[in-house]
C-alpha positions in Angstrom: -3.5 -15.0 -13.9 -0.9 -12.6 -15.8 -0.3 -9.6 -13.9 1.8 -6.6 -15.0 2.6 -3.0 -12.7 5.0 -0.7 -14.9 4.2 2.4 -12.3 2.3 3.3 -9.3 0.1 5.7 -11.3 -0.8 3.7 -14.5 -4.6 3.1 -14.8 -5.9 0.5 -12.1 -7.7 -2.3 -13.9 -7.6 -5.8 -12.2 -6.8 -5.7 -7.9 -6.9 -8.0 -4.9 -9.0 -6.9 -2.2 -8.7 -9.3 1.5 -12.1 -8.7 3.3 -11.8 -8.6 7.1 -14.0 -11.5 7.7 -11.6 -13.1 10.6 -10.7 -10.2 11.9 -9.8 -9.8 15.8 -8.3 -7.5 17.5 -5.1 -9.7 19.1 -1.7 -9.1 19.8 -0.8 -5.7 18.6 1.8 -5.9 16.1 2.3 -2.1 15.2 2.6 1.5 16.8 -1.0 1.8 15.6 -2.7 -1.1 16.9 -1.0 0.0 19.9 -3.0 3.0 20.3 -6.2 1.3 19.5 -6.3 -3.0 20.3 -6.7 -2.5 24.1 -8.8 0.8 24.1 -12.9 1.4 23.7 -12.0 2.8 20.6 -10.7 -0.6 19.0 -11.4 -1.7 15.7 -15.3 -3.2 15.5 -15.3 -6.0 12.3 -18.9 -4.8 11.5 -17.6 -1.0 10.3 -14.2 -2.8 8.9 -16.6 -4.9 6.7 -18.9 -2.2 6.0 -15.8 -0.2 5.1 -14.5 -2.9 2.9 -17.6 -3.4 0.6 -17.5 0.6 0.2 -14.0 0.6 -1.1 -14.9 -2.2 -2.6 -17.7 -1.2 -4.6 -16.0 2.2 -5.3 -12.9 0.5 -7.2 -15.3 -1.7 -9.1 -17.3 1.8 -10.1 -13.9 2.6 -11.5 -13.6 -0.4 -13.9 -11.1 -2.2 -11.8 -11.7 -5.9 -11.9 -11.4 -7.2 -8.2 -10.0 -10.7 -7.0 -11.5 -11.9 -3.9 -8.3 -13.1 -1.8 -10.1 -16.0 1.0 -10.0 -15.8 4.6 -6.9 -17.6 5.4 -7.4 -19.7 8.7 -5.9 -18.6 11.9 -4.7 -15.0 10.1 -6.7 -12.8 12.6 -5.3 -9.4 10.9 -5.9 -10.3 7.7 -6.9 -8.0 6.1 -3.9 -5.2 4.3 -3.4 -7.7 1.1 -0.4 -5.1 0.0 1.3 -6.0 2.9 2.3 -9.4 1.5 3.0 -9.1 -2.1 3.7 -6.3 -4.6 3.6 -6.9 -8.7 6.8 -5.8 -9.5 6.7 -5.5 -14.1 5.1 -9.6 -14.7 6.4 -10.5 -11.4 4.3 -11.5 -8.0 6.8 -10.6 -5.7 5.7 -12.5 -2.5 7.1 -11.1 0.9 8.4 -12.2 4.3 6.0 -10.7 7.3 7.6 -9.0 10.0 4.7 -10.6 12.4 4.6 -13.9 12.9 0.7 -13.7 13.1 0.8 -12.6 9.2 3.3 -15.6 8.1 1.0 -17.2 6.2 -0.4 -14.7 4.3 2.2 -14.2 1.4 2.0 -18.0 0.2 -1.7 -17.7 1.0 -1.9 -14.4 -1.7 0.5 -16.6 -4.8 -2.0 -19.6 -4.2 -5.0 -16.9 -4.9 -3.7 -15.2 -7.5 -1.8 -18.2 -9.4 0.6 -15.7 -11.1 3.9 -16.9 -11.4 5.3 -15.8 -8.5 8.9 -14.3 -6.3 9.3 -15.3 -2.9 11.6 -13.1 -0.4 14.0 -15.9 1.0 16.4 -14.2 3.0 15.1 -10.8 5.8 12.2 -9.5 6.2 10.6 -7.5 3.0 6.7 -6.4 3.0 4.6 -4.9 -0.5 4.2 -1.8 1.6 7.6 -0.9 1.0 7.7 -1.3 -2.8 7.2 1.4 -4.7 7.4 1.0 -8.4 8.0 3.0 -11.5 9.2 2.5 -15.0 12.5 2.4 -14.1 13.0 2.1 -10.7 11.7 0.5 -7.5 12.0 2.1 -4.2 12.0 0.1 -0.8 11.8 1.7 2.1 13.7 0.6 5.1 12.4 0.5 8.5 10.4 -1.3 10.5 9.0 -3.7 8.1 11.7 -4.5 5.7 15.2 -4.9 6.2 18.7 -4.5 4.9 19.0 -8.4 4.5 15.4 -8.1 2.5 16.4 -5.4 0.6 19.2 -6.4 -0.4 18.0 -10.1 -2.2 16.2 -8.0 -4.0 16.4 -8.4 -8.0 14.5 -6.7 -10.7 14.9 -5.8 -14.3 14.7 -1.8 -12.9 17.1 -0.6 -10.5 16.0 -0.8 -7.2 16.7 2.4 -4.3 16.4 2.5 -1.1 14.8 5.0 0.5 15.6 4.7 4.6 13.0 5.8 6.6 12.4 7.4 10.6 12.3 5.0 13.6 8.7 3.8 14.1 7.5 4.5 10.5 5.5 1.6 9.8 6.1 1.3 5.6 7.3 3.4 3.3 3.5 4.7 1.8 2.7 5.3 5.2 5.2 8.0 5.1 5.0 9.3 0.8 3.5 7.9 -2.3 4.2 8.6 -5.7 0.9 9.6 -7.7 2.4 10.6 -10.9 5.4 10.3 -12.8 6.1 13.7 -10.8 3.7 14.6 -8.2 3.9 12.8 -4.5 2.5 12.9 -1.2 4.7 13.2 1.9 5.5 13.5 5.6 8.3 14.3 5.8 9.8 13.8 9.3 8.8 10.0 8.3 11.6 9.9 5.3 14.7 10.0 6.7 16.4 11.0 2.9 15.4 10.8 -0.1 17.1 9.6 -2.9 18.8 11.9 -6.1 16.0 9.1 -8.3 13.3 11.9 -6.7 15.1 15.2 -7.4 12.4 15.9 -10.0 9.4 15.4 -8.0 6.7 17.8 -6.6 5.4 16.4 -2.8 2.3 17.5 -1.5 2.6 17.7 2.1 0.8 15.3 4.9 0.6 17.3 8.0 1.0 15.2 11.8 -2.4 15.3 12.2 -3.1 13.4 8.7 -0.1 11.1 9.2 -1.5 10.1 12.4 -5.1 8.9 10.7 -2.8 7.2 7.3 -3.5 10.4 5.1 -0.4 9.4 2.7 -1.3 6.4 2.5 -3.4 7.1 -0.8 -4.5 4.6 -3.5 -3.6 6.5 -7.5 -6.3 4.5 -9.7 -4.7 6.4 -12.9 -3.4 9.5 -13.7 -4.3 12.0 -11.6 -6.9 10.8 -10.0 -6.8 9.0 -6.4 -8.9 7.0 -3.6 -8.4 8.8 -0.5 -9.9 9.5 3.2 -12.7 11.6 3.6 -11.5 13.2 7.1 -8.4 14.8 5.1 -10.7 17.7 3.3 -7.4 19.8 3.4 -4.9 17.2 1.7 -7.5 17.0 -0.7 -7.7 20.2 -1.6 -3.8 20.1 -2.1 -4.3 17.7 -4.4 -7.5 19.2 -6.2 -4.6 22.4 -6.9 -2.1 20.3 -8.1 -4.8 18.5 -10.7 -6.1 15.5 -8.9 -9.2 14.1 -8.7 -9.9 12.7 -5.7 -12.3 10.2 -4.3 -13.4 10.5 -0.6 -14.2 7.9 1.7 -14.5 6.8 4.9 -12.1 5.3 6.2 -11.5 5.9 9.6 -12.5 2.3 11.1 -9.7 0.7 8.9 -7.0 3.1 9.6 -7.0 1.7 12.7 -5.2 -1.2 12.1 -2.2 0.5 10.8 -2.9 1.3 6.6 -5.0 2.9 4.1 -6.6 2.4 1.0 -3.7 2.3 -0.4 -2.8 -0.8 2.0 -5.7 -2.6 1.9 -5.5 -2.8 -1.9 -3.0 -4.9 -3.9 -2.9 -4.0 -7.8 -2.1 -7.0 -10.0 -2.5 -5.1 -13.3 -2.1 -1.8 -14.2 -2.6 -0.6 -17.6 0.5 1.9 -19.1 -0.5 4.9 -21.6 2.5 4.9 -23.8 5.6 2.6 -23.8 7.2 1.7 -20.2 4.6 3.1 -18.5 5.2 6.9 -19.3 3.2 9.8 -19.7 
């Protein structure tokens, strides 16, 4: 399969999903899971499947071709398929997972997608920390991507680190770029922003929205995002910035850490102009 992503905000045309068929609330591997897994409010597989299927149906309605990643035996937390991989340009980057229970997922994604792949060979890198723009690949440094993994990344475009606050799982739960000059962010989750992002207008996510993975929106194309239906205030703010929002029920799937961006791996985005610029 040919893969191609030049910018986070280009029109999404092909994406991978992993239905949580084998989900089990095993030993937690992030703060959100520790909050929910051992409680009466632990995520229920049946409801997760319903919400996954609703996201899949919404993507199909948006004209996105969906590649379904088959269940992986012995991977009870397989769901957020963005974590084990990322597409940068025409290269499928296969990460190295920070949690042993998910170690087999990058190779499984690579075999399922059957695209030219570049496995990470040092340190730890997860796809939720990778954010692609036409000129720069931003990489979050925190709980799931370390200095050794970051140092080993090599692309034709510049690679710039963004240090995350302690305890922040991935870059994409702290901030997201949804246009060439527009993003969403929870400022306390990011220690500092690089000068390459100085021209971005940021829509801020509140503490409550952040706890519910509110910054983890999925860009479907220019001025169009998929997001959590609970976050009506954030939706109003984005609408005021000219963004069309597609709200979906995500309250169950967010209990494992991550939102709609985490559960969708873009394999192909269609740029509107040279190098994906708008």
